[in-house]
N, C-alpha and C positions, 0 to 999 in steps of 0.2 A: 613202374606202376605202384600205386598204393592200394594195398588190399583192404577189404572191409573187416569189420569186427567178426569174431567167430562165436560170439555168444549173443543170446537174446536177453531181454530184460529179466530181472529176478535171478540172474546167474544160471539160467537154463541153457544148455547147449542148443544151438540152432539146428533145425531139421532141414534147412535150406541147403541142398547139395552144392549151391554156388557160393555159399557164404565164405568170404575170405579168398575167393578165387579171382584171378586176373584174366581178363578176356582180351584177345587180339583178333583183329579182322584183317585178313589179307584180301583186300578189295572192299570197296564201300559203295556198292551199287544199291539198287532199290530194295532187294531182299535183305542185304546186310543192314541197310538203314532201318527197315521194318523191325528187324531183330533187335537192333540197338535200342530203338524207341520202346519196344515191348519190354525188354529187360530193365530199362531205366524206369519206366512208368510203374512197373511192378515192385520196384524197390529191392529186387533180388541182388543186384550188383550196383554199387555207386559209380558215377561217371568217372571218378578218379581211377577206377580199376579197369577202364576200357581204353584201348589204343587201337588205331587203325592206320593202314596205308592204302593209298589208291594212286594209280598212275595219273588220274585227273586231279591235279593239285588244287584247283579252284574248288571243285566239289568237296574235296576232303577238308579244306580250310573252312568252307561254309558250314559243313556238318559239324566239325569240331567246335566251331564258335557257337553254334546253336545248342548243341547237346552238352558241351563242356567236357568232351572226351579228349584224349591225347591224339595229336596228329604226328605220326611217325615219319621219318625221313626215308625209310626203306622197309621192305618186308621183314628183313632180319631185325631191324630196330623195333618193328611192331610186335614181334613175337618174343622178344627178349624178356625173360622172366614170367611169361604167360603160362597159365595152367591149361587154358583152352585157346586154340587158334582156329578161327573159322575161315575156311578157304572158300571165298565167294567171288571167283573170277570165271570168265568164259572158258569153256572146255579147252580150246587150243592153247590157252595161257596157263593151264593148271600145273603142269609139270615144271615149267620154267619158274612160276611163282613159288612153288615148294622148294626148288633148288636155291632160289634167292633167300628164302626164309630159313633154310636148313641151319646156317651157322648160329642163328639166334634161338633155335628150339632146344629147350632143356630136356634132359631125360625125365620120363614119367609125365610129360605133357601129353595132351591129346589134340590131334587135328580133327576138326569136324568139316567134312567136305560137303558143300552144297552143289558141287559141280555136276550138272546133268549129264548122264550118259557115260561117265568115266568111272570104271569099277575100281574098287579098293586095291585089287591086285596090280593095277597100273600105277597107283599112287604110292603104294607101300615102299618100293625100292628107293624113292626119293627122300624117305624119312630116316632120321638117325635111329640107332638102336634104342629101344626102350620107349619110343614115342608111340602112343596108341592112335588108332584111326577109327573114326565113326563116320559112316555115310548117311546123309539125310536127304530126303526128297520132300521139300515143302511145296506149297502152291501159293498162287498170288493172293488169295484172301488173307494170308498172313499179314499183309500190309494194313488190314483193318481189324486185326485181332481175331479173325474167324477162320484161320487156316487149318489145313490138315497136313501133318508132317509124319512121315514114316522114317524110322531109324533102323540101321543095322550096324553091327560092330564086326571088325575083322577077326577078333580072337577073344577068348575069355579075359585076357589081360586088359582089354579095352572096356570091360564092364563098368568100372567107375566113371570113365569118360562118357559112356553111353547114358548113364544115369544123369550126369550133369548136362549132357546135350538135351536129354528129354525135358529136364527142368527149364532149360533155356528156351526151347521151342513151345513149351506149354504156355509161355507168356503170349504167344501169338495164335493160340487155338488149341486144337486137339492133337494128340500124338499117339502113335502106335508103333510097336516093334515088329518087324517082319524080316525074313531072310533076304539077303541081297539078291538072291536068284529070282525073287518076285518083283524086283524094282522096275522092270520093263512094264509089267502089268500095272504097277502103281503109277507109273508115268502115264500110261494110257487112260487110267481112271481118274485119280485125284490130281495128277499133274496137269493133264490137258483138260480135265473135266470142267473147270470154270468156264472155258470157252464154249463148251456145249450148253452150259446153263445160261450163259449170256445170250446165246442164240435162242434158247427157249424163251427167256424173258422178253427178248425183242419180238419173237413171234406172237407170244401172248398179248403183248401191248399192241402189235399191229392188228391182231384180231379184235381187240377192244376198240381200236380206232375205227375199224371197218364196221363194227356194230354200233358206232355212234358216239363213243367216248372221246373227250378231249385228249390230246397226246400226253400231256403231263399227268393227267389222272390215270390214264391207261398204264403208263409206265410204273407209276407208284403202286397201283393195284397189282400189277404183274410181279414186281420185285418183292413186295411184301407177301404175296401169296406163296411164292417159291420159298422165301425165308421161313414163313410159318409152317409150311408143309415139312420142310427139312427138320425144324425143331420138333415137330410131332413125332417124326421117325426116331430121332435121337433120344428124346425124353421118354417116349412110351415104351420103347423096346419092341414094338410090334412090327411085323413084316409090312413093307409098303403095300403089298397086295391086300392085306387085311384092312389097312386104313383106307385104301381106295374103295373097297367094297362098302365101307361105312358111309361114304359120301354118295355112292351111286344107288339111288332108290330105284325100284322097279318102274320102268316106263318113264323115268324122269329126265331132266335136262343133262345131268352128268353122264349117264349111260349113253345118251345120244352122242355126246361129245367124244366119249371113249371109243365108241364104235367107229366114228370118223377117223380117229387116230390109228386104230387097228387096221382099217381099210387102207390107210396111207402108208402103213408099214413103219410107223414111227419107232416102235419098240425095237424092231430088228435093225433099223438104221442106227440107233444109238449104240446098240451092242456092237455093230460093225465098226462104228467110230472108235470105240475103246480098243478093239482088236487091231485096227489099222494103226492107231497111235502107238500101241504096245510093240507091234512089229517094226515100226519105224524107229522106235527107241532102241530096239535090239540091233538094227542095222547101223545106227549111228554109234552104238557102243563098240 
């Protein structure tokens, strides 16, 4: 791989933690592709510094041709010389993929695991001495640059890799660091959460259609309303309940709708959904 420059214009040292780093992808599925596109479009890493391997040779060749990244012949070839190796395979293939990559992993490299439900303690024995390990839990909105990614490192020695992983996923949305012990709860909320929101958008649109709106208009209104409400929470820093009260005028339309939601137990149902998904994540792990 060819590393990028390590200085910015004017002779100033770059503050980009990925500057000069080489990235490898063990697996080139949808999440890995979203990450590649995000880091390339941000300019944090040049295409020449990226290499990937995937068992689906046709997909890998097409992706490499489109993005200009290197297509490796094996997992070990992909990670050879890499500073960061992103493990992006299905859980049953995780340990085998790491074993295949092991001969190419250099000391002081960092493996970033995107594998759902597999704890760092299960992956660490497959790594050579000196290789750091960071676990991340992204969600599907990363594919459109609006994701939520949570990161955890296995030891203080992995701190530099965690900083680099955070910069990597910041290209695809927001990031936050939490202990790995909370990852089942993270899975139940932000990992599975997009599906709950899709259901909510669908229900809002169906309600709009029932009230007389055309389907296309109802879906657009529903999706943009959810997007706008989420932005208000993130930008204002106010509690959602406070923002809700600002919309609900005494005796008005919104409070009537909120009363209907409370009578249907929507709030409790959503909380139960998060807990059910978190429990299932713990079972799978």
